[in-house]
BALUMTI-804035 format. One record per residue (C-alpha): residue number from 1; x, y, z. Coordinates in steps of 0.2 Angstrom, whole numbers. Each point is the difference from the previous one (the first is absolute). Layout:
N
> NUM; X; Y; Z;
...
END
This chain:
326
> 1; -24; -158; 140;
> 2; -13; 11; 9;
> 3; -16; 10; -5;
> 4; 0; 17; 7;
> 5; -16; 9; 2;
> 6; -3; 20; -4;
> 7; -18; 8; 0;
> 8; -1; 16; -13;
> 9; -6; 17; 10;
> 10; -2; 10; -18;
> 11; -1; -4; -18;
> 12; 16; -1; -9;
> 13; 12; -9; -12;
> 14; 3; -18; 7;
> 15; 19; 3; -2;
> 16; 2; 17; 7;
> 17; -12; -7; 15;
> 18; 13; -13; 4;
> 19; 15; 10; -3;
> 20; -8; 12; 14;
> 21; -3; -14; 14;
> 22; 15; -12; -4;
> 23; 13; 11; -9;
> 24; 13; -8; -12;
> 25; 5; 7; -18;
> 26; -15; 1; -14;
> 27; 8; -15; -10;
> 28; -1; -10; 17;
> 29; -19; 6; 1;
> 30; -2; -3; -19;
> 31; 8; -18; 1;
> 32; -11; -5; 14;
> 33; -15; 4; -9;
> 34; 5; -7; -17;
> 35; 5; -16; 7;
> 36; -17; -3; 8;
> 37; 7; 2; 19;
> 38; -15; 14; 3;
> 39; -19; -3; 3;
> 40; -13; 12; 3;
> 41; -18; -6; 5;
> 42; 6; -18; 0;
> 43; 5; 0; -19;
> 44; 16; 1; -7;
> 45; 5; 17; -8;
> 46; 15; 2; -15;
> 47; -2; 19; -2;
> 48; 7; 13; 9;
> 49; -13; 13; -6;
> 50; -14; -11; 9;
> 51; -8; 12; 12;
> 52; -4; -6; 15;
> 53; -17; 8; 11;
> 54; -1; 5; 18;
> 55; -1; -15; 11;
> 56; 7; -12; -14;
> 57; 11; -12; 7;
> 58; 17; -4; -7;
> 59; 12; -14; 2;
> 60; 16; -1; -6;
> 61; 14; -13; 2;
> 62; 20; 3; 0;
> 63; 6; -14; -9;
> 64; 17; -8; 8;
> 65; 14; 4; -12;
> 66; 10; -17; -5;
> 67; 15; 1; 8;
> 68; 13; 0; -16;
> 69; 19; -4; 1;
> 70; 11; 10; -10;
> 71; 11; -11; -14;
> 72; 19; 3; 2;
> 73; 6; 9; -15;
> 74; 18; -1; -9;
> 75; -3; 15; -11;
> 76; -1; 18; -1;
> 77; -13; 13; -7;
> 78; 9; 18; -7;
> 79; -7; 15; 12;
> 80; -5; 15; -11;
> 81; -4; 12; 16;
> 82; -4; -3; 18;
> 83; -5; 11; 13;
> 84; -12; -2; 16;
> 85; -17; -1; -9;
> 86; 3; -10; -17;
> 87; 13; -11; -8;
> 88; 3; -1; -19;
> 89; 7; -15; -8;
> 90; 6; -7; -18;
> 91; -9; -17; 1;
> 92; 9; -12; -9;
> 93; -8; -11; -15;
> 94; -5; -18; 9;
> 95; -3; 7; 17;
> 96; -18; -3; 7;
> 97; -7; 15; 10;
> 98; -9; -10; 15;
> 99; -1; -17; 5;
> 100; -17; -10; -4;
> 101; -6; -17; 3;
> 102; 8; -3; -19;
> 103; 16; 8; 3;
> 104; 14; -11; 6;
> 105; 17; 12; -2;
> 106; 4; 15; 11;
> 107; -8; 16; -4;
> 108; 1; 18; -1;
> 109; -7; 1; 18;
> 110; 12; -13; 6;
> 111; 13; 10; -5;
> 112; -7; 17; 8;
> 113; -2; -11; 16;
> 114; 18; -7; 0;
> 115; 7; 17; -1;
> 116; -9; 5; 14;
> 117; -10; 15; -11;
> 118; -16; 8; 10;
> 119; -15; -6; -9;
> 120; -18; 5; 0;
> 121; -12; -13; 6;
> 122; -16; 6; -8;
> 123; -1; -14; -14;
> 124; 3; -15; 12;
> 125; 15; -7; 5;
> 126; 5; -10; -16;
> 127; -1; 17; -7;
> 128; 7; 12; 10;
> 129; 6; 16; -7;
> 130; -7; -3; -19;
> 131; -10; 13; -8;
> 132; 1; -5; -16;
> 133; 7; -16; -9;
> 134; 9; -4; -16;
> 135; 0; -17; -9;
> 136; 12; -11; 5;
> 137; 9; 0; -18;
> 138; -2; 19; 0;
> 139; 17; 9; 7;
> 140; -1; 19; 7;
> 141; -5; 14; 11;
> 142; -12; -5; 16;
> 143; -4; 10; 14;
> 144; -1; -7; 17;
> 145; -8; 8; 14;
> 146; 8; 0; 17;
> 147; -14; 5; 11;
> 148; -20; 0; 0;
> 149; -2; 18; -5;
> 150; 12; -1; -14;
> 151; -8; -16; -6;
> 152; -18; 9; 0;
> 153; 5; 16; -8;
> 154; 9; -10; -13;
> 155; -15; -11; -3;
> 156; -10; 15; -2;
> 157; 12; 8; -14;
> 158; -1; -17; -9;
> 159; -19; 2; -1;
> 160; 1; 19; -4;
> 161; 13; -4; -14;
> 162; 12; 11; 8;
> 163; 11; -14; 2;
> 164; 6; -11; -15;
> 165; 14; -7; -10;
> 166; 6; 1; -18;
> 167; 6; -16; -6;
> 168; 12; -4; -16;
> 169; -3; -16; -10;
> 170; 7; -8; -15;
> 171; -13; -8; -12;
> 172; 1; -11; -14;
> 173; -7; 11; -15;
> 174; -3; 18; 0;
> 175; -18; 8; 6;
> 176; -9; 9; -14;
> 177; 0; 15; 11;
> 178; 2; 7; 17;
> 179; -17; -1; 11;
> 180; -13; -6; 13;
> 181; -5; -18; 1;
> 182; -15; -4; 12;
> 183; -8; -16; 4;
> 184; -6; -8; 16;
> 185; 12; -13; 6;
> 186; -5; -16; 9;
> 187; 7; -16; 3;
> 188; 1; -11; -17;
> 189; -13; -12; -1;
> 190; 11; -13; -12;
> 191; 15; 2; 11;
> 192; 0; 5; 18;
> 193; 19; 2; -1;
> 194; -5; 17; -10;
> 195; -11; 15; 0;
> 196; -10; 7; -17;
> 197; -13; 12; -4;
> 198; -16; -7; 6;
> 199; -16; 6; 0;
> 200; -6; 6; 18;
> 201; 20; 0; 5;
> 202; 8; 15; 10;
> 203; 1; 17; -10;
> 204; 18; 2; -7;
> 205; 9; 14; -11;
> 206; 17; 1; -5;
> 207; 9; 12; -12;
> 208; 14; -5; -11;
> 209; 12; 12; -8;
> 210; 13; -5; -15;
> 211; 17; 4; 5;
> 212; 12; -9; -12;
> 213; 0; -13; -14;
> 214; 14; -10; -3;
> 215; 9; 1; -17;
> 216; 6; -20; 5;
> 217; -18; -8; 0;
> 218; -19; 3; 4;
> 219; 2; 4; 18;
> 220; -4; 18; 8;
> 221; 1; 8; 16;
> 222; -13; 7; 6;
> 223; -6; 9; 18;
> 224; -15; -4; 10;
> 225; -11; 9; 14;
> 226; -13; -8; 8;
> 227; -14; 8; 6;
> 228; -7; -15; 9;
> 229; 11; -15; 9;
> 230; -7; -16; -7;
> 231; 9; -17; 0;
> 232; 10; 0; -16;
> 233; -8; 16; -7;
> 234; 14; 5; -13;
> 235; 2; -17; -4;
> 236; -18; -5; -4;
> 237; -4; 17; -7;
> 238; 17; -3; -13;
> 239; -8; -17; -4;
> 240; -18; 7; -5;
> 241; 7; 11; -13;
> 242; 12; -13; -7;
> 243; 18; 4; 8;
> 244; 10; -9; 13;
> 245; 13; 5; 12;
> 246; 17; -9; -5;
> 247; 2; -15; 12;
> 248; -19; -1; 5;
> 249; -3; -18; -5;
> 250; -16; 0; 9;
> 251; -9; 14; -10;
> 252; 6; -7; -16;
> 253; 19; 7; -4;
> 254; 8; -14; -11;
> 255; 20; 0; 4;
> 256; 12; 1; -14;
> 257; 13; -5; 11;
> 258; 5; -6; 18;
> 259; 9; 16; 5;
> 260; -14; 8; 8;
> 261; -5; -7; 16;
> 262; -12; 11; 6;
> 263; -15; 14; -4;
> 264; 8; 15; -6;
> 265; -13; 11; 10;
> 266; 9; 12; 14;
> 267; -10; 14; 11;
> 268; 11; 13; -4;
> 269; -5; 16; 8;
> 270; -11; 1; 15;
> 271; -8; 16; 7;
> 272; -10; 5; 15;
> 273; -2; 14; 13;
> 274; 8; -6; 17;
> 275; -11; -5; 12;
> 276; 5; 11; 12;
> 277; 8; 16; -7;
> 278; -11; 1; -15;
> 279; 13; 3; -12;
> 280; 0; -6; -19;
> 281; 13; -15; -1;
> 282; 6; -8; -15;
> 283; 11; -16; 0;
> 284; 12; -8; -14;
> 285; 2; -19; 2;
> 286; 15; -6; -12;
> 287; -2; -12; -12;
> 288; 5; -16; 6;
> 289; 17; -4; -10;
> 290; -7; -15; -9;
> 291; -14; 10; -8;
> 292; 11; 14; -4;
> 293; 11; -11; -9;
> 294; -15; -7; -10;
> 295; -5; 18; -3;
> 296; 18; 6; -4;
> 297; 1; -15; -13;
> 298; -14; 7; -10;
> 299; -1; 19; 1;
> 300; 17; 12; -3;
> 301; 5; 2; 20;
> 302; 0; 21; -4;
> 303; -18; 0; -6;
> 304; -6; -12; 14;
> 305; 6; 11; 14;
> 306; -6; 17; -9;
> 307; -18; -10; 1;
> 308; 2; -7; 17;
> 309; 2; 17; 7;
> 310; -13; 1; 13;
> 311; -7; 17; -5;
> 312; 1; -5; -19;
> 313; -10; -14; 4;
> 314; -13; 10; 10;
> 315; -2; 13; -12;
> 316; -9; -12; -11;
> 317; -12; 2; 16;
> 318; -5; 19; 2;
> 319; -7; -1; 17;
> 320; 12; -10; 7;
> 321; 15; 10; -9;
> 322; -7; 16; 7;
> 323; -2; -5; 18;
> 324; 18; -11; 1;
> 325; 11; 10; -12;
> 326; -5; 18; -1;
END
């Protein structure tokens, strides 16, 4: 890696200065700054909003990306929608989204590359196309960016909340009421495999909506909407109020039988504005067969179908109902 030198010619934000001189996307520039690849006046700068002054020397380094060899895949992933800019998939439970040092099995990114899908490159080779993620255990709708322009526009939608998902979850005890849970989330200091509500963690907010209580046991089907996107957010916030997703042994569900082999959490509805046309779009990820069978064993099929109608579900969330169903 080689350091390159620039001299500021006017007072402006560091990210804008770098973008003006070396190009690249906003995300790429922010990544350089946050990861410590930029210095100003001989000192590392990690804030994009730092103001450079006329005559100030700025050093930057473009890191070499590690070579990543995609793993062979022997599975398929259901495609919900595809065009030249985006691909929407129904991620299966048990599939990791992207490679990492601790991940030994093939991932969604491996599958995308094996299929020859054009992918954005903003997030690095191991995360080509990945705008947002789902936990390994969670199934459901995910959008993949097929070019950098689409990636940047979708990323902005995540930030301004014009893009989001509604989840379905089967929990072990009914909620007292529908409502909002807020609590900062960070790595659990007592168990590094878990996240938890931790003082000083990242702000997190989740809306929970009661849908159906099972007449056969204490289980309840609920909907959840994320206002932030923290790791294990729904699981952590439910655990904080004494509720657990059926099948989620990590966060406290005590299995009553051996028939449930996954966490019953599914990203059911994905909504966004198309990154090129701007048109509002809504995608429904069909509930996986195993999870659907479990739900039908606890709820009458006809009533379940009524509750799972997308607009019936969104009616509980006025703003998105008006936007997507009227």
